C-alpha positions in Angstrom: -38.4 -2.7 -6.0 -39.3 -4.5 -9.3 -42.6 -3.8 -9.8 -43.7 -1.8 -13.0 -44.3 1.0 -10.9 -41.3 0.6 -8.5 -38.7 3.7 -8.3 -35.8 4.3 -6.1 -37.9 6.2 -3.9 -39.9 3.2 -2.9 -36.8 0.6 -3.6 -34.0 2.0 -1.6 -34.2 2.6 2.3 -33.2 6.4 2.2 -34.8 7.1 -1.1 -31.6 7.5 -2.8 -31.3 7.2 -6.6 -30.0 3.6 -7.8 -26.5 3.1 -7.8 -26.8 1.9 -11.5 -30.3 2.6 -13.0 -29.3 0.7 -15.9 -29.1 -2.3 -14.0 -32.3 -2.0 -12.4 -34.1 -1.4 -15.9 -32.7 -4.4 -17.3 -33.8 -6.4 -14.2 -37.5 -4.9 -14.8 -37.2 -5.6 -18.4 -36.0 -9.4 -17.7 -38.5 -9.8 -14.9 -41.6 -11.5 -16.8 -39.1 -14.4 -17.9 -37.5 -14.7 -14.2 -40.8 -16.6 -12.5 -38.6 -17.0 -9.2 -37.5 -13.5 -9.2 -39.7 -12.1 -6.5 -39.5 -15.3 -4.3 -35.6 -15.3 -4.4 -35.4 -11.5 -3.6 -38.0 -12.1 -0.8 -35.9 -15.0 0.6 -32.7 -12.8 -0.2 -34.1 -10.1 2.4 -35.5 -12.3 4.7 -32.2 -13.9 5.4 -30.4 -10.6 5.6 -32.8 -9.1 7.9 -31.3 -10.6 11.0 -27.7 -9.5 9.7 -29.1 -5.9 9.3 -30.4 -5.8 12.9 -27.0 -7.0 14.2 -25.1 -4.8 12.1 -27.2 -1.4 12.4 -27.8 -1.7 16.3 -25.5 0.8 17.0 -26.8 3.4 14.6 -30.4 3.2 17.0 -31.2 5.8 19.3 -28.8 5.8 22.2 -26.4 3.6 20.3 -22.6 4.0 20.3 -22.9 5.8 16.9 -26.0 7.7 17.8 -24.3 8.7 21.0 -20.6 10.0 19.7 -20.1 13.4 18.9 -18.8 14.2 15.5 -15.1 14.6 16.4 -15.3 10.9 17.7 -17.3 9.9 14.4 -14.1 11.6 12.4 -11.4 9.9 14.1 -13.3 6.5 14.1 -13.8 6.1 10.5 -12.7 3.2 8.7 -13.6 1.7 5.5 -16.4 -1.0 5.7 -14.4 -3.5 4.2 -10.7 -4.9 3.4 -11.4 -4.4 -0.3 -8.6 -2.1 -0.9 -6.1 -4.9 0.4 -7.7 -7.8 -0.9 -7.9 -6.1 -4.5 -4.4 -5.2 -4.4 -3.3 -8.8 -3.4 -5.7 -10.2 -5.8 -4.3 -8.0 -8.9 -0.9 -9.2 -7.7 -1.7 -12.9 -7.7 -3.7 -12.9 -11.0 -0.7 -10.7 -12.8 1.9 -12.9 -11.4 -0.1 -16.2 -12.6 -0.3 -14.5 -16.4 3.3 -13.3 -16.3 5.3 -15.3 -13.7 8.7 -13.6 -15.0 7.8 -10.3 -13.5 9.7 -9.1 -11.0 8.2 -7.5 -7.7 10.1 -4.5 -8.6 8.5 -4.4 -11.9 5.0 -5.1 -10.3 5.3 -2.6 -7.9 6.1 -0.1 -10.7 3.3 -1.1 -12.9 0.9 -0.6 -10.3 1.8 2.9 -9.2 2.0 3.5 -13.0 -1.6 2.9 -13.2 -2.5 4.0 -9.7 -1.2 7.7 -10.3 -2.1 8.0 -14.1 1.5 8.5 -14.7 1.0 7.7 -18.7 -1.2 11.2 -18.7 1.7 12.9 -17.2 4.3 11.4 -19.4 2.1 12.4 -22.4 2.1 15.8 -21.2 5.3 16.6 -19.9 8.1 13.9 -21.1 11.0 14.8 -23.3 13.2 12.2 -25.4 15.9 12.7 -22.6 13.6 11.6 -19.9 12.6 8.0 -21.9 16.4 7.4 -22.0 16.8 8.2 -18.1 13.9 5.7 -17.2 15.6 3.3 -19.4 18.9 3.5 -18.1 17.2 3.2 -14.4 15.5 0.1 -15.6 18.7 -1.5 -16.8 20.3 -0.4 -13.3 17.5 -2.1 -11.4 18.0 -5.5 -12.7 21.3 -5.8 -10.8 19.1 -4.9 -7.5 16.5 -7.6 -8.2 19.5 -9.8 -8.7 20.6 -9.1 -5.5 17.2 -9.5 -3.8 16.8 -13.2 -5.3 20.0 -14.1 -4.2 19.6 -12.6 -0.8 16.3 -14.9 -0.6 18.3 -17.8 -1.7 21.1 -17.6 1.0 18.2 -17.1 3.5 16.5 -20.1 2.5 19.8 -22.0 2.4 20.8 -20.6 5.7 17.4 -22.0 7.2 18.1 -25.4 5.4 21.4 -25.7 7.2 20.1 -24.3 10.6 17.3 -27.4 10.4 19.8 -29.8 9.4 22.2 -28.9 12.4 19.4 -29.2 14.7 18.4 -32.4 13.3 22.0 -33.8 13.8 22.2 -32.6 17.2 
């Protein structure tokens, strides 16, 4: 995998090209200055071997995936990780730490703006009256956010009152 003559054909399981050839080239260039690199890679793959066996057993001949029809595989598909949710929640946490005054409404609007590439659409299609309309909508939304916060406060106060009444009882 990291030898001078190593290629993606010899360094990957199915002979697919490297995900990032630049990274592999950089590792090969740095390899002479990293005396423990081969040992670390060997230990890593040795430790991962048991996990690979456990996670790939259903692909073995006669296993669940091997025996499934194309339709069953299609309807059973799911992302291999929960990164989509973790990424969105992590992004929310980081942004709220950087901009604590940001409302949930504005966070959601920002997230959709970047996810849908709205900026490119606006550059191509928007007219001055469209920007005025959005500004007016933003001004109106501030009342909605205030109502949402007041509702949260009323709910919290009701819970406190309920707890106090239970304690008195």
